[in-house]
C-alpha positions as CSV (number, residue, x, y, z in Angstrom):
1,M,-4.2,-18.9,7.5
2,A,-3.2,-17.6,4.1
3,K,-1.9,-14.1,3.3
4,S,-0.5,-12.4,0.2
5,Y,2.5,-10.1,0.3
6,K,3.9,-7.5,-2.2
7,I,7.5,-8.3,-3.0
8,E,10.3,-6.7,-4.9
9,V,12.5,-9.2,-6.8
10,D,14.6,-8.6,-9.9
11,C,14.4,-11.8,-11.9
12,A,12.3,-14.9,-12.3
13,N,15.1,-17.2,-11.4
14,C,15.6,-15.5,-8.1
15,A,11.8,-15.5,-7.5
16,N,11.8,-19.3,-8.0
17,K,14.8,-19.7,-5.5
18,M,12.9,-17.5,-3.0
19,E,9.8,-19.7,-3.3
20,I,11.9,-22.8,-2.6
21,A,13.6,-21.1,0.4
22,A,10.3,-19.9,1.8
23,N,8.8,-23.4,1.7
24,K,11.7,-24.7,3.9
25,I,10.9,-22.2,6.8
26,D,9.2,-23.7,9.9
27,G,5.7,-22.4,10.1
28,I,5.1,-22.3,6.4
29,K,2.6,-24.8,5.0
30,S,3.1,-23.5,1.4
31,A,4.5,-20.5,-0.3
32,A,4.2,-19.5,-4.0
33,V,5.9,-16.5,-5.7
34,N,4.4,-14.9,-8.7
35,F,7.2,-13.0,-10.4
36,M,4.9,-11.2,-12.9
37,A,2.6,-9.9,-10.2
38,L,5.4,-9.4,-7.7
39,K,3.3,-11.3,-5.0
40,M,4.1,-14.0,-2.5
41,N,1.2,-16.1,-1.4
42,V,1.8,-17.8,1.9
43,E,-0.2,-20.4,3.9
44,F,0.9,-20.6,7.5
45,E,0.7,-23.6,9.9
46,D,-1.9,-23.2,12.6
47,G,-1.0,-21.1,15.6
48,V,2.2,-19.5,14.3
49,D,3.1,-15.8,14.5
50,S,3.0,-14.8,10.8
51,K,5.2,-11.7,11.3
52,A,7.9,-13.7,13.0
53,V,7.8,-16.4,10.3
54,M,7.9,-13.8,7.5
55,A,10.9,-12.2,9.1
56,E,12.7,-15.5,8.7
57,V,11.4,-15.8,5.1
58,L,12.9,-12.3,4.4
59,K,16.2,-13.4,5.8
60,A,16.3,-16.5,3.6
61,C,15.3,-14.5,0.6
62,R,18.0,-11.9,1.2
63,R,20.6,-14.6,1.1
64,I,19.4,-15.2,-2.5
65,E,18.9,-11.6,-3.6
66,P,20.3,-9.1,-1.0
67,D,18.1,-6.1,-2.2
68,C,14.8,-8.0,-2.2
69,E,11.9,-6.7,-0.1
70,I,8.8,-8.3,1.3
71,Y,6.1,-5.9,2.6
72,F,4.4,-7.3,5.6
């Protein structure tokens, strides 16, 4: 299952770090952040709860940029 999320991130370097962090989360098949479009495209492993996984992604991303937001 693939979904696209609106994100708020302040710089391209942070967006790249957020993409790397998201790809390390269990339940994520692949994640890509488009800084210019302020979007995160995520493909989930089969059978996972996408909201629970995205909550973990948000925690990881806030370690990089504390004021970032992912709308899910």
